[in-house]
ROTI-617879 format. One line per 5 residues: their letters; for each residue z, y, x of C-alpha. Coordinates in steps of 0.5 Angstrom, whole numbers, plus 500, padded with zeros to 3 digits. Layout:
a = Z/Y/X ~ ...;
This chain:
xxxxx = 745/399/831 ~ 739/400/836 ~ 735/406/835 ~ 728/406/839 ~ 726/413/840;
xxxxx = 719/415/842 ~ 716/422/843 ~ 709/423/842 ~ 706/429/846 ~ 712/431/849;
xxxxx = 718/429/853 ~ 725/429/848 ~ 731/431/852 ~ 737/427/852 ~ 741/431/847;
xxxxx = 736/430/842 ~ 736/423/843 ~ 743/422/842 ~ 743/427/836 ~ 738/422/833;
xxxxx = 742/416/835 ~ 749/419/832 ~ 745/421/825 ~ 742/414/825 ~ 748/410/826;
xxxxx = 751/413/820 ~ 746/408/816 ~ 751/403/818 ~ 756/405/813 ~ 751/404/807;
xxxxx = 748/398/809 ~ 751/393/815 ~ 745/389/815 ~ 740/393/819 ~ 736/390/824;
xxxxx = 734/396/828 ~ 730/402/827 ~ 724/405/830 ~ 724/413/831 ~ 717/417/832;
xxxxx = 718/424/834 ~ 711/428/834 ~ 709/435/835 ~ 703/437/832 ~ 698/442/835;
xxxxx = 698/447/829 ~ 699/454/828 ~ 704/452/822 ~ 712/453/824 ~ 713/446/821;
xxxxx = 709/442/826 ~ 715/437/828 ~ 714/430/825 ~ 720/425/824 ~ 718/418/822;
xxxxx = 723/413/822 ~ 722/405/820 ~ 729/401/819 ~ 728/394/819 ~ 733/390/814;
xxxxx = 732/382/813 ~ 726/381/808 ~ 724/389/808 ~ 723/395/812 ~ 724/402/810;
xxxxx = 719/408/812 ~ 721/415/812 ~ 716/421/815 ~ 719/428/814 ~ 715/434/817;
xxxxx = 720/440/819 ~ 721/446/823 ~ 726/442/828 ~ 727/435/830 ~ 734/436/828;
xxxxx = 732/438/821 ~ 727/432/820 ~ 733/427/822 ~ 738/430/817 ~ 733/430/812;
xxxxx = 730/423/814 ~ 737/420/814 ~ 739/422/807 ~ 733/419/805 ~ 734/412/808;
xxxxx = 742/413/805 ~ 739/413/798 ~ 734/407/799 ~ 739/403/803 ~ 744/404/797;
xxxxx = 739/402/792 ~ 737/396/796 ~ 745/394/796 ~ 746/395/789 ~ 740/391/787;
xxxxx = 742/385/791 ~ 749/386/788 ~ 746/385/781 ~ 742/379/783 ~ 748/375/786;
């Protein structure tokens, strides 16, 4: 799956981008019709420790899923977002299976 990663207010290193790509590739196991995914990484200027925002938009035929997680690290945000997307994709797949 093609993952388009954009980092806002900082430059993401290759290691982080590869980590995100690996996590997002796991979504293909749950729903194989994923067209593309866009990932936005933001660092908010706050004194709060959870200032990293991980936002993902996954496009599937006829719909798209958006997940936004705010965590201490982008890795944690990626894990949480992918877990949430897995649940949503499973639910969509079950709905489609029930209708056919």
